[in-house]
C-alpha positions in Angstrom: 1.8 2.5 -27.6 4.3 -0.3 -25.9 3.6 -3.0 -23.0 5.5 -2.9 -20.0 5.4 -5.6 -17.6 6.4 -4.6 -14.2 7.1 -7.2 -12.3 8.1 -8.0 -8.8 10.6 -10.0 -7.1 11.7 -8.4 -4.1 10.2 -11.0 -1.1 12.7 -12.7 1.0 10.7 -15.6 0.8 10.8 -15.6 5.4 7.7 -18.0 4.8 9.0 -20.8 2.5 11.8 -21.9 5.8 14.6 -21.7 2.9 17.9 -21.2 4.1 19.8 -19.3 1.8 17.5 -17.9 -1.5 14.7 -15.3 -1.8 12.3 -17.7 -3.1 11.7 -16.3 -6.2 15.3 -18.1 -6.6 14.2 -21.4 -6.0 14.6 -23.7 -8.5 11.5 -26.1 -10.2 12.3 -27.8 -13.2 15.9 -26.6 -12.6 14.7 -23.6 -13.2 13.7 -21.0 -10.7 11.0 -19.4 -10.6 11.7 -15.4 -11.2 12.7 -17.1 -14.4 9.3 -19.3 -15.3 7.6 -16.1 -14.7 9.5 -14.2 -17.0 9.8 -16.8 -19.8 6.2 -15.8 -20.1 6.9 -12.5 -20.9 9.4 -12.8 -22.9 7.3 -15.5 -24.8 5.2 -12.8 -25.4 4.6 -10.9 -28.9 2.6 -8.4 -27.7 4.9 -7.3 -24.5 7.4 -4.8 -25.8 9.5 -5.0 -22.7 10.2 -5.2 -19.0 11.1 -4.0 -15.6 12.1 -6.1 -12.9 12.2 -5.4 -9.2 14.3 -6.9 -7.2 15.6 -6.5 -3.4 18.8 -4.9 -4.0 21.3 -7.4 -2.2 20.5 -9.8 -5.6 20.2 -7.2 -8.5 23.9 -8.9 -10.1 21.9 -12.6 -9.4 19.0 -11.8 -11.1 20.6 -10.0 -13.8 23.0 -13.6 -14.4 20.0 -15.8 -14.1 19.0 -12.9 -16.9 21.5 -13.1 -19.2 22.2 -17.2 -18.6 19.0 -17.1 -20.0 18.6 -14.8 -22.9 15.4 -13.0 -22.3 15.5 -10.1 -24.3 12.8 -8.1 -23.0 14.2 -6.9 -19.5 14.8 -3.0 -19.6 15.6 -2.5 -16.4 16.6 -4.5 -13.2 15.8 -1.4 -10.2 15.9 -1.8 -6.6 12.5 -2.0 -4.4 11.6 0.1 -1.5 10.6 0.2 1.8 7.7 -1.3 1.4 5.5 -3.6 -1.8 3.7 -0.2 -2.9 7.3 2.2 -3.2 9.1 -1.3 -4.7 5.9 -1.0 -7.6 6.6 2.9 -7.9 10.2 2.4 -8.6 9.1 -0.6 -11.0 6.7 2.0 -12.6 8.9 4.7 -12.9 11.5 3.1 -14.9 9.0 1.8 -16.7 8.5 5.8 -17.8 11.8 5.9 -18.3 11.9 3.5 -20.7 7.9 4.8 -22.9 9.2 8.3 -23.1 6.3 9.9 -23.4 4.4 7.2 -25.8 1.2 6.3 -24.1 2.0 2.8 -23.1 0.2 -0.1 -20.9 1.7 -1.5 -17.5 0.8 -5.2 -16.7 2.2 -5.6 -12.8 3.3 -8.9 -11.9 4.5 -11.0 -9.0 7.8 -12.3 -9.6 6.6 -15.5 -8.1 3.4 -16.2 -9.7 4.5 -18.5 -13.1 1.8 -20.2 -13.7 0.3 -17.6 -16.2 1.0 -18.6 -19.7 1.3 -15.1 -23.1 -2.7 -15.5 -23.8 -3.4 -13.9 -20.4 -1.5 -11.2 -20.6 -2.4 -10.6 -24.2 -6.2 -10.9 -23.1 -5.1 -8.1 -20.6 -3.6 -5.4 -22.6 -6.5 -5.9 -25.0 -9.3 -5.4 -21.8 -7.0 -2.4 -20.4 -7.6 -1.1 -24.2 -11.1 -1.7 -23.9 -12.1 -0.7 -20.1 -9.1 1.2 -18.7 -7.9 -1.1 -16.9 -7.3 -4.9 -16.3 -7.3 -7.5 -13.1 -6.3 -10.7 -13.7 -8.6 -12.8 -11.1 -10.3 -15.9 -10.6 -13.5 -17.4 -10.1 -14.0 -19.0 -6.3 -15.0 -22.7 -5.4 -16.4 -21.8 -2.1 -18.7 -19.7 -0.6 -16.5 -16.3 0.5 -17.8 -14.0 4.0 -16.4 -10.8 4.7 -15.8 -10.5 8.4 -16.2 -8.0 11.5 -12.9 -7.6 13.7 -15.3 -10.0 16.4 -15.2 -12.8 13.8 -18.7 -11.6 13.2 -20.6 -12.2 9.8 -21.1 -9.3 7.8 -21.6 -9.7 4.3 -22.2 -13.2 2.2 -21.7 -12.2 -2.0 -23.0 -14.4 -4.8 -20.5 -16.7 -5.6 -21.1 -16.3 -9.0 -19.8 -12.8 -8.9 -16.9 -13.2 -6.1 -14.3 -13.7 -7.5 -10.5 -14.1 -6.2 -8.3 -10.7 -7.2 -4.8 -12.6 -8.6 -1.9 -10.8 -11.4 -1.4 -9.2 -13.2 -3.0 -6.3 -12.6 -2.4 -3.8 -15.5 -3.3 0.1 -16.4 -2.4 2.7 -18.5 0.9 3.8 -17.1 0.0 7.4 -16.9 -3.5 6.6 -14.6 -1.7 4.0 -11.9 1.6 6.5 -11.6 -0.9 10.0 -11.4 -2.8 7.0 -8.3 1.1 6.4 -7.3 1.8 9.7 -6.4 -1.8 11.3 -4.9 -0.9 8.1 -2.7 2.7 9.9 -1.4 0.9 12.4 -1.5 -1.2 12.3 1.1 1.7 10.2 3.1 0.4 6.9 2.4 2.5 3.7 1.3 1.3 0.5 2.5 -1.1 -0.4 0.1 -1.6 -3.7 -0.7 -1.7 -4.1 -4.4 -2.6 -1.9 -7.3 -6.0 -2.7 -7.5 -6.7 -1.6 -4.1 -5.1 2.2 -4.0 -6.4 2.4 -7.9 -10.3 1.6 -6.7 -9.4 4.0 -3.4 -8.7 7.1 -6.0 -11.4 6.1 -8.0 -11.1 4.4 -11.4 -12.7 1.9 -12.5 -11.8 -1.9 -12.2 -12.6 -4.3 -15.0 -12.0 -8.1 -14.5 -10.0 -10.6 -16.0 -10.5 -14.4 -15.6 -7.8 -16.2 -15.6 -6.4 -19.9 -14.8 -7.4 -20.9 -11.3 -3.9 -22.5 -10.9 -2.8 -19.0 -11.3 -0.9 -18.9 -7.4 1.7 -16.7 -5.4 4.4 -19.2 -4.8 4.4 -17.7 -0.9 4.7 -20.9 1.0 6.2 -24.3 1.1 2.6 -25.9 0.0 2.9 -23.8 -2.8 6.0 -24.6 -4.0 4.7 -28.7 -4.2 1.5 -26.8 -5.7 3.2 -25.4 -8.8 5.5 -28.6 -9.4 2.5 -31.1 -9.0 1.0 -28.9 -12.2 3.9 -28.6 -14.0 4.5 -32.1 -14.1 1.2 -32.4 -15.5 1.0 -30.0 -18.1 4.3 -31.9 -19.2 3.1 -35.4 -19.5 -0.4 -33.9 -20.9 2.2 -32.7 -24.3 4.3 -36.5 -23.8 0.5 -38.2 -23.9 -0.4 -35.8 -26.3 -3.2 -35.1 -24.1 -3.3 -31.3 -24.8 
């Protein structure tokens, strides 16, 4: 059995307003965001292999970073597709080639979501084994409301039973591939994320609570938030607070 990370690093960072680099290659603490993310998978004993999906023009640059930072578990860097769904499908197909016929779990994760840890990855794997899936979430700190197209409130869920869906989102490889192939057969290419496509095709989903700070680095505000969180963690180590 194999546990394979499928990391999506295909964006170009238009909301980050960086002139030259896609957001996943911006540096924090002298290390690109994507390397922060990949290092957690590298350092997790339960992860056997990693596939990275990257925008075509930056694959060579990413490969140079992988070599520079001595990341040994990355088995493939593949080109992204026209949509996020198609990019993840490319990554899943690469994972299938690595796993061959071996039953495998895939952990689908955003390259710009670096504030995770190896323990969260291991918990995802265990929950897939127990429940069939694992959607990393975060407990909400404010009330969530669902609205209609005119701004009217149609639902106010109980906060205690509400979560924000984050990543990794983890499944048996055969199940998530089956869902993607059904979507392609129906000419659907724009599911927003993996839990959405799995729910659409009738799979049951299990939520795994993760760290609240597990943010996706999309805007300049996110970038500075991550930098502050890493500084706090570093200070805690220096001053013996952990």
